[in-house]
All heavy atoms as TSV, in Angstrom:
chain	resi	resn	atom	element	x	y	z
A	1	MET	N	N	65.074	58.661	-96.736
A	1	MET	CA	C	65.341	59.725	-95.790
A	1	MET	C	C	64.056	60.154	-95.079
A	1	MET	O	O	64.112	60.579	-93.930
A	1	MET	CB	C	65.987	60.902	-96.538
A	1	MET	CG	C	66.550	61.922	-95.611
A	1	MET	SD	S	67.785	61.198	-94.547
A	1	MET	CE	C	68.864	62.537	-94.337
A	2	ALA	N	N	62.922	60.028	-95.763
A	2	ALA	CA	C	61.643	60.415	-95.161
A	2	ALA	C	C	61.324	59.515	-93.973
A	2	ALA	O	O	60.730	59.958	-92.994
A	2	ALA	CB	C	60.525	60.358	-96.199
A	3	GLY	N	N	61.722	58.255	-94.055
A	3	GLY	CA	C	61.492	57.324	-92.957
A	3	GLY	C	C	62.225	57.738	-91.693
A	3	GLY	O	O	61.688	57.656	-90.584
A	4	LEU	N	N	63.458	58.193	-91.856
A	4	LEU	CA	C	64.250	58.632	-90.717
A	4	LEU	C	C	63.660	59.896	-90.101
A	4	LEU	O	O	63.551	60.003	-88.874
A	4	LEU	CB	C	65.702	58.885	-91.144
A	4	LEU	CG	C	66.645	59.381	-90.057
A	4	LEU	CD1	C	66.740	58.360	-88.930
A	4	LEU	CD2	C	68.008	59.681	-90.626
A	5	THR	N	N	63.244	60.830	-90.932
A	5	THR	CA	C	62.627	62.061	-90.440
A	5	THR	C	C	61.339	61.756	-89.696
A	5	THR	O	O	61.077	62.316	-88.629
A	5	THR	CB	C	62.344	63.022	-91.615
A	5	THR	OG1	O	63.549	63.239	-92.330
A	5	THR	CG2	C	61.795	64.340	-91.124
A	6	ASN	N	N	60.535	60.850	-90.240
A	6	ASN	CA	C	59.280	60.441	-89.598
A	6	ASN	C	C	59.560	59.774	-88.252
A	6	ASN	O	O	58.873	60.031	-87.263
A	6	ASN	CB	C	58.505	59.507	-90.529
A	6	ASN	CG	C	57.122	59.203	-90.007
A	6	ASN	OD1	O	56.519	60.018	-89.328
A	6	ASN	ND2	N	56.633	58.023	-90.322
A	7	TYR	N	N	60.578	58.928	-88.205
A	7	TYR	CA	C	60.941	58.243	-86.964
A	7	TYR	C	C	61.345	59.247	-85.882
A	7	TYR	O	O	60.921	59.146	-84.731
A	7	TYR	CB	C	62.088	57.264	-87.236
A	7	TYR	CG	C	62.658	56.643	-85.991
A	7	TYR	CD1	C	61.974	55.633	-85.317
A	7	TYR	CD2	C	63.874	57.083	-85.462
A	7	TYR	CE1	C	62.490	55.066	-84.161
A	7	TYR	CE2	C	64.393	56.525	-84.313
A	7	TYR	CZ	C	63.704	55.522	-83.667
A	7	TYR	OH	O	64.208	54.964	-82.527
A	8	ILE	N	N	62.164	60.213	-86.256
A	8	ILE	CA	C	62.611	61.223	-85.289
A	8	ILE	C	C	61.433	62.062	-84.801
A	8	ILE	O	O	61.298	62.335	-83.602
A	8	ILE	CB	C	63.719	62.104	-85.898
A	8	ILE	CG1	C	64.982	61.269	-86.093
A	8	ILE	CG2	C	64.014	63.313	-85.016
A	8	ILE	CD1	C	66.085	61.962	-86.853
A	9	ALA	N	N	60.539	62.451	-85.708
A	9	ALA	CA	C	59.373	63.251	-85.323
A	9	ALA	C	C	58.453	62.479	-84.389
A	9	ALA	O	O	57.964	63.014	-83.383
A	9	ALA	CB	C	58.610	63.696	-86.569
A	10	GLU	N	N	58.221	61.204	-84.699
A	10	GLU	CA	C	57.363	60.378	-83.836
A	10	GLU	C	C	58.015	60.132	-82.476
A	10	GLU	O	O	57.327	60.105	-81.455
A	10	GLU	CB	C	57.034	59.062	-84.523
A	10	GLU	CG	C	56.059	59.204	-85.670
A	10	GLU	CD	C	55.760	57.878	-86.359
A	10	GLU	OE1	O	56.242	56.825	-85.870
A	10	GLU	OE2	O	55.054	57.903	-87.378
A	11	SER	N	N	59.324	59.940	-82.474
A	11	SER	CA	C	60.030	59.733	-81.200
A	11	SER	C	C	59.952	60.977	-80.329
A	11	SER	O	O	59.697	60.886	-79.115
A	11	SER	CB	C	61.494	59.379	-81.455
A	11	SER	OG	O	61.602	58.165	-82.141
A	12	TYR	N	N	60.140	62.129	-80.917
A	12	TYR	CA	C	60.048	63.392	-80.189
A	12	TYR	C	C	58.642	63.572	-79.624
A	12	TYR	O	O	58.469	63.933	-78.457
A	12	TYR	CB	C	60.415	64.565	-81.101
A	12	TYR	CG	C	60.251	65.904	-80.435
A	12	TYR	CD1	C	61.191	66.354	-79.519
A	12	TYR	CD2	C	59.144	66.703	-80.699
A	12	TYR	CE1	C	61.047	67.583	-78.891
A	12	TYR	CE2	C	58.984	67.933	-80.077
A	12	TYR	CZ	C	59.937	68.367	-79.173
A	12	TYR	OH	O	59.775	69.572	-78.548
A	13	ASN	N	N	57.640	63.297	-80.441
A	13	ASN	CA	C	56.249	63.417	-80.002
A	13	ASN	C	C	55.960	62.456	-78.842
A	13	ASN	O	O	55.297	62.817	-77.871
A	13	ASN	CB	C	55.294	63.144	-81.164
A	13	ASN	CG	C	53.848	63.324	-80.772
A	13	ASN	OD1	O	53.516	64.196	-79.973
A	13	ASN	ND2	N	52.983	62.507	-81.331
A	14	GLU	N	N	56.452	61.251	-78.926
A	14	GLU	CA	C	56.257	60.253	-77.867
A	14	GLU	C	C	56.897	60.727	-76.558
A	14	GLU	O	O	56.293	60.653	-75.494
A	14	GLU	CB	C	56.863	58.921	-78.296
A	14	GLU	CG	C	56.649	57.800	-77.320
A	14	GLU	CD	C	55.245	57.241	-77.338
A	14	GLU	OE1	O	54.546	57.395	-78.342
A	14	GLU	OE2	O	54.855	56.634	-76.311
A	15	LEU	N	N	58.129	61.216	-76.638
A	15	LEU	CA	C	58.821	61.684	-75.436
A	15	LEU	C	C	58.159	62.918	-74.832
A	15	LEU	O	O	58.107	63.078	-73.624
A	15	LEU	CB	C	60.284	61.992	-75.752
A	15	LEU	CG	C	61.178	60.779	-75.999
A	15	LEU	CD1	C	62.535	61.215	-76.517
A	15	LEU	CD2	C	61.326	59.958	-74.741
A	16	LYS	N	N	57.656	63.797	-75.673
A	16	LYS	CA	C	57.067	65.038	-75.198
A	16	LYS	C	C	55.675	64.835	-74.603
A	16	LYS	O	O	55.334	65.437	-73.578
A	16	LYS	CB	C	56.997	66.043	-76.336
A	16	LYS	CG	C	56.505	67.404	-75.914
A	16	LYS	CD	C	56.545	68.383	-77.056
A	16	LYS	CE	C	56.014	69.723	-76.577
A	16	LYS	NZ	N	55.898	70.677	-77.657
A	17	ASN	N	N	54.870	63.978	-75.209
A	17	ASN	CA	C	53.459	63.895	-74.841
A	17	ASN	C	C	53.039	62.636	-74.091
A	17	ASN	O	O	51.991	62.633	-73.457
A	17	ASN	CB	C	52.587	64.025	-76.101
A	17	ASN	CG	C	52.794	65.348	-76.791
A	17	ASN	OD1	O	52.896	66.379	-76.139
A	17	ASN	ND2	N	52.888	65.324	-78.107
A	18	HIS	N	N	53.809	61.564	-74.154
A	18	HIS	CA	C	53.346	60.304	-73.580
A	18	HIS	C	C	54.231	59.732	-72.482
A	18	HIS	O	O	53.871	58.747	-71.853
A	18	HIS	CB	C	53.185	59.265	-74.690
A	18	HIS	CG	C	52.144	59.654	-75.704
A	18	HIS	ND1	N	52.484	60.198	-76.909
A	18	HIS	CD2	C	50.793	59.608	-75.663
A	18	HIS	CE1	C	51.381	60.461	-77.593
A	18	HIS	NE2	N	50.335	60.114	-76.862
A	19	VAL	N	N	55.374	60.307	-72.263
A	19	VAL	CA	C	56.293	59.801	-71.237
A	19	VAL	C	C	56.072	60.591	-69.954
A	19	VAL	O	O	55.996	61.816	-69.962
A	19	VAL	CB	C	57.762	59.922	-71.696
A	19	VAL	CG1	C	58.712	59.536	-70.572
A	19	VAL	CG2	C	58.003	59.056	-72.916
A	20	THR	N	N	55.963	59.871	-68.836
A	20	THR	CA	C	55.849	60.514	-67.540
A	20	THR	C	C	57.253	60.612	-66.946
A	20	THR	O	O	57.891	59.602	-66.673
A	20	THR	CB	C	54.951	59.692	-66.598
A	20	THR	OG1	O	53.691	59.507	-67.220
A	20	THR	CG2	C	54.777	60.387	-65.271
A	21	TRP	N	N	57.715	61.830	-66.772
A	21	TRP	CA	C	59.065	62.056	-66.269
A	21	TRP	C	C	59.042	62.148	-64.748
A	21	TRP	O	O	58.131	62.689	-64.154
A	21	TRP	CB	C	59.643	63.342	-66.851
A	21	TRP	CG	C	59.801	63.262	-68.342
A	21	TRP	CD1	C	58.948	63.746	-69.280
A	21	TRP	CD2	C	60.850	62.618	-69.053
A	21	TRP	NE1	N	59.412	63.459	-70.532
A	21	TRP	CE2	C	60.582	62.769	-70.427
A	21	TRP	CE3	C	62.004	61.940	-68.679
A	21	TRP	CZ2	C	61.413	62.264	-71.418
A	21	TRP	CZ3	C	62.833	61.446	-69.660
A	21	TRP	CH2	C	62.535	61.605	-71.011
A	22	THR	N	N	60.071	61.606	-64.131
A	22	THR	CA	C	60.222	61.677	-62.685
A	22	THR	C	C	60.504	63.125	-62.284
A	22	THR	O	O	61.319	63.787	-62.913
A	22	THR	CB	C	61.393	60.792	-62.234
A	22	THR	OG1	O	61.178	59.471	-62.707
A	22	THR	CG2	C	61.525	60.771	-60.741
A	23	PRO	N	N	59.856	63.597	-61.222
A	23	PRO	CA	C	60.155	64.968	-60.753
A	23	PRO	C	C	61.634	65.096	-60.363
A	23	PRO	O	O	62.258	64.130	-59.914
A	23	PRO	CB	C	59.260	65.137	-59.533
A	23	PRO	CG	C	58.176	64.127	-59.696
A	23	PRO	CD	C	58.788	62.990	-60.460
A	24	LEU	N	N	62.177	66.288	-60.528
A	24	LEU	CA	C	63.598	66.517	-60.299
A	24	LEU	C	C	64.014	66.165	-58.872
A	24	LEU	O	O	65.062	65.535	-58.658
A	24	LEU	CB	C	63.960	67.974	-60.603
A	24	LEU	CG	C	65.430	68.339	-60.423
A	24	LEU	CD1	C	66.302	67.514	-61.354
A	24	LEU	CD2	C	65.634	69.820	-60.664
A	25	ALA	N	N	63.206	66.518	-57.885
A	25	ALA	CA	C	63.564	66.232	-56.486
A	25	ALA	C	C	63.673	64.725	-56.252
A	25	ALA	O	O	64.598	64.252	-55.578
A	25	ALA	CB	C	62.539	66.844	-55.547
A	26	GLU	N	N	62.757	63.963	-56.812
A	26	GLU	CA	C	62.799	62.509	-56.634
A	26	GLU	C	C	63.985	61.907	-57.383
A	26	GLU	O	O	64.650	60.992	-56.881
A	26	GLU	CB	C	61.500	61.873	-57.120
A	26	GLU	CG	C	61.441	60.388	-56.865
A	26	GLU	CD	C	60.128	59.772	-57.305
A	26	GLU	OE1	O	59.217	60.497	-57.713
A	26	GLU	OE2	O	60.028	58.525	-57.233
A	27	ALA	N	N	64.272	62.419	-58.565
A	27	ALA	CA	C	65.421	61.926	-59.330
A	27	ALA	C	C	66.722	62.191	-58.573
A	27	ALA	O	O	67.611	61.334	-58.534
A	27	ALA	CB	C	65.455	62.583	-60.709
A	28	GLN	N	N	66.831	63.354	-57.951
A	28	GLN	CA	C	68.031	63.671	-57.172
A	28	GLN	C	C	68.140	62.756	-55.953
A	28	GLN	O	O	69.231	62.277	-55.628
A	28	GLN	CB	C	68.004	65.129	-56.732
A	28	GLN	CG	C	68.224	66.100	-57.853
A	28	GLN	CD	C	68.044	67.544	-57.427
A	28	GLN	OE1	O	67.331	67.842	-56.473
A	28	GLN	NE2	N	68.690	68.453	-58.148
A	29	ARG	N	N	67.013	62.497	-55.281
A	29	ARG	CA	C	67.025	61.621	-54.116
A	29	ARG	C	C	67.431	60.198	-54.513
A	29	ARG	O	O	68.265	59.567	-53.855
A	29	ARG	CB	C	65.636	61.608	-53.466
A	29	ARG	CG	C	65.559	60.781	-52.192
A	29	ARG	CD	C	64.152	60.756	-51.627
A	29	ARG	NE	N	63.188	60.157	-52.528
A	29	ARG	CZ	C	62.998	58.834	-52.655
A	29	ARG	NH1	N	63.713	57.999	-51.947
A	29	ARG	NH2	N	62.103	58.371	-53.497
A	30	LEU	N	N	66.872	59.708	-55.600
A	30	LEU	CA	C	67.207	58.361	-56.050
A	30	LEU	C	C	68.657	58.259	-56.520
A	30	LEU	O	O	69.314	57.241	-56.311
A	30	LEU	CB	C	66.248	57.925	-57.161
A	30	LEU	CG	C	64.802	57.721	-56.727
A	30	LEU	CD1	C	63.908	57.429	-57.924
A	30	LEU	CD2	C	64.684	56.618	-55.693
A	31	THR	N	N	69.160	59.322	-57.128
A	31	THR	CA	C	70.566	59.342	-57.530
A	31	THR	C	C	71.471	59.262	-56.312
A	31	THR	O	O	72.468	58.526	-56.312
A	31	THR	CB	C	70.872	60.616	-58.334
A	31	THR	OG1	O	70.027	60.654	-59.491
A	31	THR	CG2	C	72.317	60.672	-58.757
A	32	LEU	N	N	71.124	59.979	-55.256
A	32	LEU	CA	C	71.903	59.921	-54.019
A	32	LEU	C	C	71.866	58.521	-53.409
A	32	LEU	O	O	72.890	58.020	-52.936
A	32	LEU	CB	C	71.371	60.955	-53.022
A	32	LEU	CG	C	72.157	61.118	-51.734
A	32	LEU	CD1	C	73.575	61.585	-52.024
A	32	LEU	CD2	C	71.454	62.091	-50.819
A	33	VAL	N	N	70.711	57.880	-53.445
A	33	VAL	CA	C	70.602	56.510	-52.928
A	33	VAL	C	C	71.509	55.569	-53.712
A	33	VAL	O	O	72.217	54.732	-53.134
A	33	VAL	CB	C	69.130	56.028	-52.979
A	33	VAL	CG1	C	69.028	54.535	-52.729
A	33	VAL	CG2	C	68.279	56.797	-51.991
A	34	VAL	N	N	71.535	55.711	-55.031
A	34	VAL	CA	C	72.384	54.857	-55.862
A	34	VAL	C	C	73.860	55.110	-55.568
A	34	VAL	O	O	74.649	54.168	-55.468
A	34	VAL	CB	C	72.075	55.077	-57.357
A	34	VAL	CG1	C	73.112	54.421	-58.245
A	34	VAL	CG2	C	70.683	54.554	-57.687
A	35	ILE	N	N	74.243	56.360	-55.401
A	35	ILE	CA	C	75.642	56.685	-55.099
A	35	ILE	C	C	76.053	56.091	-53.757
A	35	ILE	O	O	77.113	55.461	-53.641
A	35	ILE	CB	C	75.868	58.211	-55.119
A	35	ILE	CG1	C	75.760	58.740	-56.549
A	35	ILE	CG2	C	77.208	58.588	-54.502
A	35	ILE	CD1	C	75.737	60.241	-56.641
A	36	ILE	N	N	75.210	56.255	-52.747
A	36	ILE	CA	C	75.524	55.717	-51.419
A	36	ILE	C	C	75.614	54.193	-51.464
A	36	ILE	O	O	76.549	53.592	-50.921
A	36	ILE	CB	C	74.491	56.192	-50.379
A	36	ILE	CG1	C	74.648	57.687	-50.134
A	36	ILE	CG2	C	74.607	55.418	-49.076
A	36	ILE	CD1	C	73.541	58.302	-49.307
A	37	PHE	N	N	74.654	53.552	-52.129
A	37	PHE	CA	C	74.677	52.093	-52.243
A	37	PHE	C	C	75.934	51.629	-52.973
A	37	PHE	O	O	76.563	50.649	-52.569
A	37	PHE	CB	C	73.433	51.587	-52.975
A	37	PHE	CG	C	73.439	50.108	-53.194
A	37	PHE	CD1	C	73.114	49.238	-52.166
A	37	PHE	CD2	C	73.785	49.585	-54.425
A	37	PHE	CE1	C	73.134	47.879	-52.362
A	37	PHE	CE2	C	73.811	48.225	-54.629
A	37	PHE	CZ	C	73.478	47.359	-53.598
A	38	SER	N	N	76.318	52.334	-54.037
A	38	SER	CA	C	77.500	51.949	-54.802
A	38	SER	C	C	78.769	52.049	-53.959
A	38	SER	O	O	79.636	51.166	-54.023
A	38	SER	CB	C	77.642	52.831	-56.041
A	38	SER	OG	O	76.546	52.658	-56.898
A	39	VAL	N	N	78.883	53.109	-53.163
A	39	VAL	CA	C	80.062	53.274	-52.309
A	39	VAL	C	C	80.102	52.168	-51.251
A	39	VAL	O	O	81.146	51.539	-51.039
A	39	VAL	CB	C	80.071	54.674	-51.653
A	39	VAL	CG1	C	81.105	54.757	-50.545
A	39	VAL	CG2	C	80.309	55.742	-52.704
A	40	ILE	N	N	78.969	51.906	-50.605
A	40	ILE	CA	C	78.925	50.854	-49.582
A	40	ILE	C	C	79.242	49.495	-50.188
A	40	ILE	O	O	80.033	48.720	-49.633
A	40	ILE	CB	C	77.548	50.847	-48.872
A	40	ILE	CG1	C	77.400	52.102	-48.019
A	40	ILE	CG2	C	77.369	49.602	-48.024
A	40	ILE	CD1	C	76.008	52.301	-47.451
A	41	PHE	N	N	78.646	49.198	-51.346
A	41	PHE	CA	C	78.876	47.909	-51.995
A	41	PHE	C	C	80.342	47.763	-52.400
A	41	PHE	O	O	80.927	46.694	-52.215
A	41	PHE	CB	C	77.966	47.779	-53.216
A	41	PHE	CG	C	77.987	46.425	-53.838
A	41	PHE	CD1	C	77.389	45.356	-53.203
A	41	PHE	CD2	C	78.592	46.228	-55.061
A	41	PHE	CE1	C	77.404	44.096	-53.774
A	41	PHE	CE2	C	78.616	44.975	-55.638
A	41	PHE	CZ	C	78.019	43.904	-54.991
A	42	SER	N	N	80.947	48.826	-52.923
A	42	SER	CA	C	82.354	48.741	-53.323
A	42	SER	C	C	83.261	48.555	-52.109
A	42	SER	O	O	84.263	47.835	-52.184
A	42	SER	CB	C	82.771	49.961	-54.134
A	42	SER	OG	O	82.715	51.122	-53.338
A	43	LEU	N	N	82.920	49.188	-50.977
A	43	LEU	CA	C	83.709	48.984	-49.758
A	43	LEU	C	C	83.593	47.549	-49.251
A	43	LEU	O	O	84.574	46.974	-48.779
A	43	LEU	CB	C	83.283	49.972	-48.676
A	43	LEU	CG	C	83.684	51.429	-48.918
A	43	LEU	CD1	C	83.052	52.335	-47.861
A	43	LEU	CD2	C	85.190	51.585	-48.945
A	44	ILE	N	N	82.407	46.969	-49.352
A	44	ILE	CA	C	82.225	45.574	-48.948
A	44	ILE	C	C	83.046	44.649	-49.835
A	44	ILE	O	O	83.749	43.752	-49.347
A	44	ILE	CB	C	80.729	45.191	-48.973
A	44	ILE	CG1	C	79.981	45.915	-47.855
A	44	ILE	CG2	C	80.536	43.684	-48.870
A	44	ILE	CD1	C	78.476	45.797	-47.938
A	45	ILE	N	N	82.986	44.864	-51.144
A	45	ILE	CA	C	83.767	44.040	-52.076
A	45	ILE	C	C	85.259	44.210	-51.813
A	45	ILE	O	O	86.026	43.243	-51.823
A	45	ILE	CB	C	83.425	44.404	-53.536
A	45	ILE	CG1	C	81.972	44.068	-53.842
A	45	ILE	CG2	C	84.355	43.716	-54.525
A	45	ILE	CD1	C	81.632	42.609	-53.750
A	46	TRP	N	N	85.701	45.449	-51.552
A	46	TRP	CA	C	87.112	45.701	-51.242
A	46	TRP	C	C	87.519	44.942	-49.975
A	46	TRP	O	O	88.591	44.340	-49.920
A	46	TRP	CB	C	87.343	47.198	-51.076
A	46	TRP	CG	C	88.724	47.539	-50.604
A	46	TRP	CD1	C	89.877	47.504	-51.319
A	46	TRP	CD2	C	89.076	47.928	-49.278
A	46	TRP	NE1	N	90.933	47.872	-50.518
A	46	TRP	CE2	C	90.466	48.135	-49.267
A	46	TRP	CE3	C	88.353	48.139	-48.104
A	46	TRP	CZ2	C	91.141	48.535	-48.120
A	46	TRP	CZ3	C	89.038	48.541	-46.984
A	46	TRP	CH2	C	90.408	48.727	-46.994
A	47	GLY	N	N	86.665	44.959	-48.957
A	47	GLY	CA	C	86.968	44.253	-47.716
A	47	GLY	C	C	87.059	42.755	-47.915
A	47	GLY	O	O	87.965	42.097	-47.377
A	48	ILE	N	N	86.152	42.196	-48.681
A	48	ILE	CA	C	86.186	40.757	-48.961
A	48	ILE	C	C	87.442	40.407	-49.750
A	48	ILE	O	O	88.118	39.406	-49.461
A	48	ILE	CB	C	84.908	40.329	-49.717
A	48	ILE	CG1	C	83.701	40.431	-48.788
A	48	ILE	CG2	C	85.032	38.923	-50.275
A	48	ILE	CD1	C	82.362	40.254	-49.480
A	49	ASP	N	N	87.774	41.225	-50.737
A	49	ASP	CA	C	88.974	40.996	-51.536
A	49	ASP	C	C	90.221	41.058	-50.675
A	49	ASP	O	O	91.117	40.210	-50.794
A	49	ASP	CB	C	89.048	42.029	-52.656
A	49	ASP	CG	C	90.265	41.836	-53.546
A	49	ASP	OD1	O	90.409	40.727	-54.099
A	49	ASP	OD2	O	91.049	42.787	-53.676
A	50	LEU	N	N	90.300	42.038	-49.792
A	50	LEU	CA	C	91.449	42.176	-48.896
A	50	LEU	C	C	91.559	40.967	-47.965
A	50	LEU	O	O	92.647	40.431	-47.757
A	50	LEU	CB	C	91.327	43.465	-48.086
A	50	LEU	CG	C	92.506	43.842	-47.211
A	50	LEU	CD1	C	93.729	44.128	-48.067
A	50	LEU	CD2	C	92.154	45.055	-46.371
A	51	THR	N	N	90.431	40.522	-47.444
A	51	THR	CA	C	90.422	39.358	-46.561
A	51	THR	C	C	90.910	38.112	-47.287
A	51	THR	O	O	91.774	37.379	-46.784
A	51	THR	CB	C	89.011	39.119	-45.992
A	51	THR	OG1	O	88.595	40.297	-45.286
A	51	THR	CG2	C	88.979	37.927	-45.064
A	52	PHE	N	N	90.365	37.842	-48.476
A	52	PHE	CA	C	90.801	36.668	-49.242
A	52	PHE	C	C	92.269	36.769	-49.622
A	52	PHE	O	O	92.995	35.774	-49.608
A	52	PHE	CB	C	89.946	36.481	-50.497
A	52	PHE	CG	C	88.635	35.809	-50.229
A	52	PHE	CD1	C	87.471	36.339	-50.757
A	52	PHE	CD2	C	88.551	34.657	-49.474
A	52	PHE	CE1	C	86.255	35.731	-50.523
A	52	PHE	CE2	C	87.342	34.038	-49.230
A	52	PHE	CZ	C	86.182	34.575	-49.755
A	53	SER	N	N	92.716	37.972	-49.952
A	53	SER	CA	C	94.116	38.164	-50.305
A	53	SER	C	C	95.021	37.826	-49.121
A	53	SER	O	O	96.039	37.141	-49.281
A	53	SER	CB	C	94.328	39.609	-50.738
A	53	SER	OG	O	95.663	39.851	-51.045
A	54	ASN	N	N	94.639	38.271	-47.937
A	54	ASN	CA	C	95.431	37.965	-46.743
A	54	ASN	C	C	95.395	36.482	-46.412
A	54	ASN	O	O	96.412	35.908	-46.002
A	54	ASN	CB	C	94.940	38.791	-45.556
A	54	ASN	CG	C	95.302	40.252	-45.684
A	54	ASN	OD1	O	96.233	40.612	-46.382
A	54	ASN	ND2	N	94.536	41.099	-45.020
A	55	VAL	N	N	94.257	35.854	-46.569
A	55	VAL	CA	C	94.142	34.412	-46.302
A	55	VAL	C	C	95.022	33.626	-47.270
A	55	VAL	O	O	95.738	32.700	-46.858
A	55	VAL	CB	C	92.663	33.952	-46.392
A	55	VAL	CG1	C	92.554	32.443	-46.425
A	55	VAL	CG2	C	91.861	34.527	-45.239
A	56	ILE	N	N	94.995	33.975	-48.537
A	56	ILE	CA	C	95.814	33.267	-49.519
A	56	ILE	C	C	97.294	33.510	-49.256
A	56	ILE	O	O	98.109	32.580	-49.336
A	56	ILE	CB	C	95.418	33.690	-50.948
A	56	ILE	CG1	C	94.036	33.146	-51.268
A	56	ILE	CG2	C	96.438	33.241	-51.976
A	56	ILE	CD1	C	93.440	33.658	-52.553
A	57	GLU	N	N	97.666	34.732	-48.898
A	57	GLU	CA	C	99.054	35.032	-48.586
A	57	GLU	C	C	99.507	34.231	-47.362
A	57	GLU	O	O	100.605	33.662	-47.343
A	57	GLU	CB	C	99.213	36.528	-48.327
A	57	GLU	CG	C	100.639	36.969	-48.111
A	57	GLU	CD	C	100.743	38.475	-47.921
A	57	GLU	OE1	O	99.877	39.204	-48.449
A	57	GLU	OE2	O	101.691	38.895	-47.234
A	58	TYR	N	N	98.663	34.146	-46.356
A	58	TYR	CA	C	98.994	33.367	-45.152
A	58	TYR	C	C	99.139	31.885	-45.496
A	58	TYR	O	O	100.054	31.214	-45.021
A	58	TYR	CB	C	97.908	33.574	-44.098
A	58	TYR	CG	C	98.123	32.775	-42.841
A	58	TYR	CD1	C	99.155	33.095	-41.961
A	58	TYR	CD2	C	97.306	31.689	-42.537
A	58	TYR	CE1	C	99.368	32.353	-40.808
A	58	TYR	CE2	C	97.507	30.947	-41.395
A	58	TYR	CZ	C	98.545	31.271	-40.530
A	58	TYR	OH	O	98.745	30.534	-39.406
A	59	TYR	N	N	98.260	31.368	-46.342
A	59	TYR	CA	C	98.324	29.965	-46.760
A	59	TYR	C	C	99.654	29.665	-47.445
A	59	TYR	O	O	100.294	28.656	-47.146
A	59	TYR	CB	C	97.149	29.636	-47.690
A	59	TYR	CG	C	97.266	28.289	-48.336
A	59	TYR	CD1	C	96.999	27.127	-47.622
A	59	TYR	CD2	C	97.659	28.168	-49.669
A	59	TYR	CE1	C	97.123	25.882	-48.216
A	59	TYR	CE2	C	97.781	26.942	-50.264
A	59	TYR	CZ	C	97.520	25.789	-49.540
A	59	TYR	OH	O	97.640	24.561	-50.127
A	60	PHE	N	N	100.073	30.549	-48.344
A	60	PHE	CA	C	101.324	30.292	-49.060
A	60	PHE	C	C	102.537	30.442	-48.160
A	60	PHE	O	O	103.551	29.776	-48.382
A	60	PHE	CB	C	101.440	31.190	-50.299
A	60	PHE	CG	C	100.634	30.679	-51.452
A	60	PHE	CD1	C	99.563	31.407	-51.952
A	60	PHE	CD2	C	100.923	29.446	-52.037
A	60	PHE	CE1	C	98.811	30.945	-53.001
A	60	PHE	CE2	C	100.178	28.966	-53.083
A	60	PHE	CZ	C	99.119	29.715	-53.598
A	61	THR	N	N	102.466	31.277	-47.139
A	61	THR	CA	C	103.603	31.338	-46.196
A	61	THR	C	C	103.665	30.059	-45.373
A	61	THR	O	O	104.754	29.611	-45.036
A	61	THR	CB	C	103.483	32.559	-45.260
A	61	THR	OG1	O	102.257	32.506	-44.547
A	61	THR	CG2	C	103.622	33.846	-46.028
A	62	LEU	N	N	102.514	29.454	-45.088
A	62	LEU	CA	C	102.507	28.180	-44.368
A	62	LEU	C	C	103.048	27.055	-45.249
A	62	LEU	O	O	103.793	26.181	-44.778
A	62	LEU	CB	C	101.117	27.826	-43.897
A	62	LEU	CG	C	100.543	28.625	-42.733
A	62	LEU	CD1	C	99.114	28.170	-42.444
A	62	LEU	CD2	C	101.401	28.473	-41.517
A	63	VAL	N	N	102.682	27.062	-46.506
A	63	VAL	CA	C	103.128	26.009	-47.431
A	63	VAL	C	C	104.624	26.127	-47.683
A	63	VAL	O	O	105.313	25.103	-47.802
A	63	VAL	CB	C	102.319	26.088	-48.764
A	63	VAL	CG1	C	102.891	25.170	-49.813
A	63	VAL	CG2	C	100.858	25.766	-48.514
A	64	LYS	N	N	105.137	27.341	-47.785
A	64	LYS	CA	C	106.562	27.552	-48.027
A	64	LYS	C	C	107.416	27.068	-46.879
A	64	LYS	O	O	108.524	26.604	-47.070
A	64	LYS	CB	C	106.827	29.051	-48.234
A	64	LYS	CG	C	107.146	29.438	-49.618
A	64	LYS	CD	C	107.420	30.928	-49.634
A	64	LYS	CE	C	108.129	31.316	-50.884
A	64	LYS	NZ	N	108.336	32.750	-50.953
A	65	SER	N	N	106.933	27.205	-45.657
A	65	SER	CA	C	107.746	26.885	-44.485
A	65	SER	C	C	108.026	25.442	-44.327
A	65	SER	O	O	107.527	24.504	-44.564
A	65	SER	CB	C	107.035	27.374	-43.214
A	65	SER	OG	O	106.849	28.774	-43.286
């Protein structure tokens, strides 16, 4: 149990004294960039999926005829 307590204490000390944290304003800006990129990327994937779906549907209507 002493090993676990030592690990937690050392981890806390490392996070408190040796980690450089991103300023809140920059973290918020980067979060917004990720959200915008994710929305744009998902719309692109949706558009490609819709296009392929229509192409495949058109192909099968041609084959059926």
